C-alpha positions in Angstrom: 36.0 -9.0 109.9 37.4 -11.3 107.3 33.7 -12.6 106.7 32.1 -8.6 105.9 35.6 -7.5 103.7 34.9 -11.2 101.7 30.5 -10.4 101.6 31.8 -6.9 100.2 34.0 -8.5 97.6 31.4 -11.2 97.0 28.7 -8.0 96.1 31.2 -6.0 94.7 31.8 -8.8 92.1 28.3 -9.9 91.7 27.9 -6.2 90.5 30.7 -6.3 88.3 29.9 -9.3 87.0 25.7 -8.2 85.9 27.0 -4.8 84.8 29.8 -6.4 82.7 26.8 -8.6 81.1 24.4 -5.7 80.2 27.0 -4.1 78.3 27.9 -7.3 76.9 24.6 -7.6 75.5 24.5 -3.6 74.6 27.6 -4.5 72.6 25.6 -7.1 70.4 22.6 -5.4 69.8 24.2 -2.4 68.9 27.1 -4.1 66.3 23.8 -4.4 64.0 22.9 -1.3 64.6 26.2 -0.2 63.6 26.4 -2.4 60.5 22.8 -1.1 59.2 23.7 2.3 59.5 27.0 1.3 58.2 25.5 0.2 54.9 23.8 3.9 54.1 27.5 5.0 54.3 29.1 3.1 52.8 27.6 2.4 49.6 25.7 6.3 50.1 26.3 6.7 46.4 24.5 3.7 45.0 21.2 4.6 46.5 18.9 5.6 43.9 16.0 8.5 44.5 12.8 6.2 43.2 9.2 6.8 43.7 6.6 4.1 44.9 3.9 3.6 45.1 2.9 2.5 48.6 1.0 -0.7 49.0 0.1 -1.1 52.7 1.4 0.9 55.4 1.5 -1.7 59.2 1.9 0.1 63.1 2.2 -1.4 65.9 3.1 0.0 68.9 5.1 -1.1 71.9 4.8 -0.7 75.4 8.1 -1.5 78.1 7.8 -1.6 81.9 6.1 0.0 84.9 7.1 3.9 83.4 4.9 3.0 80.4 7.1 4.2 78.0 6.1 2.9 74.1 7.2 3.5 70.9 4.9 3.0 67.6 6.8 1.8 64.8 4.9 2.2 61.3 6.0 0.4 58.1 5.5 1.6 55.3 4.9 -1.4 52.1 5.9 -0.7 48.7 6.9 -3.1 45.7 4.9 -6.2 46.7 6.8 -6.5 50.1 9.7 -4.3 50.1 9.9 -2.2 53.1 10.4 1.5 54.7 10.3 2.0 58.6 9.6 5.4 60.6 10.8 5.3 63.7 11.8 7.0 65.9 14.2 6.5 69.0 16.0 8.9 70.8 18.5 8.2 73.2 21.4 8.5 75.3 23.1 6.7 72.3 21.5 6.6 69.2 19.0 9.2 67.7 16.8 8.9 64.8 14.3 11.3 62.9 10.9 10.0 62.2 10.2 11.0 58.5 6.5 9.8 59.1 4.7 13.1 59.6 6.7 14.8 56.5 5.5 10.8 54.5 1.7 11.3 55.6 1.6 14.5 54.5 3.2 13.5 50.7 1.7 10.7 50.6 -2.2 12.8 51.1 -0.8 15.3 48.6 0.6 12.9 45.9 -2.1 9.7 46.0 -0.2 7.0 48.3 3.5 8.0 46.2 6.4 8.0 47.8 10.1 9.5 47.5 12.5 7.4 48.4 16.7 6.6 48.7 17.1 2.9 47.3 19.0 0.3 47.6 17.8 -3.2 48.2 15.0 -5.0 49.7 15.7 -3.8 53.1 17.2 -0.5 52.8 15.4 2.2 51.5 15.3 5.8 53.1 12.5 8.6 52.8 13.9 11.0 50.4 12.6 14.6 49.8 11.4 15.9 46.2 14.1 18.2 46.2 17.0 16.1 47.6 19.7 15.8 45.4 21.9 13.4 47.7 21.1 11.0 50.3 22.3 12.5 53.9 23.9 10.2 56.0 24.6 12.3 58.8 22.3 11.0 61.5 23.7 7.2 60.7 27.5 9.0 60.9 26.7 10.8 63.9 25.0 7.6 66.0 28.2 5.3 64.5 30.4 7.6 66.2 28.7 7.1 68.9 28.8 4.4 68.9 32.6 4.3 68.1 33.2 5.7 71.9 31.0 3.6 73.5 32.4 0.1 72.0 35.8 2.3 73.3 34.3 2.2 77.1 33.0 -1.3 77.0 36.7 -2.5 76.2 38.3 -0.2 78.5 36.1 -1.4 81.3 36.2 -5.0 80.0 40.3 -4.9 80.0 39.9 -3.3 83.7 37.5 -6.3 84.8 40.2 -8.7 83.0 43.1 -7.0 85.5 41.5 -6.7 88.5 39.0 -9.4 88.3 42.0 -12.3 90.8 40.8 -8.8 93.6 37.2 -9.8 93.7 
């Protein structure tokens, strides 16, 4: 009977540690996303709308797991190495709209030129022709979701630390 109790505790401990490890890994990945979004939010008034000529594009596809889920990312290069990435992400926590179709239509009609919101070498975002201000609503919404995720993580971590002796 006692051996059965120890076995169930060990099983529960392994599951708890596995979930905690996955959550911890996700927190580190989400920190990078949070900082990228925060850069747009913090510097929204410093972005300049410029028109650039696209030098080249690169499309990459990834495929994951048995579900055969795949995603495609297109990167547009301008000014000798600066880039604009058009990646779509749809998930429980993060959602990013891809402007690839709008970009391709605009470039087709404007001889490979494109309007972008530009801050530095790594920070650029597609700009519509009539857009007067940088739209950061997507970044704000994603960061709010990430804040909730971080709070849940901290609560789970504190519960785990509180009850770790009982495992």
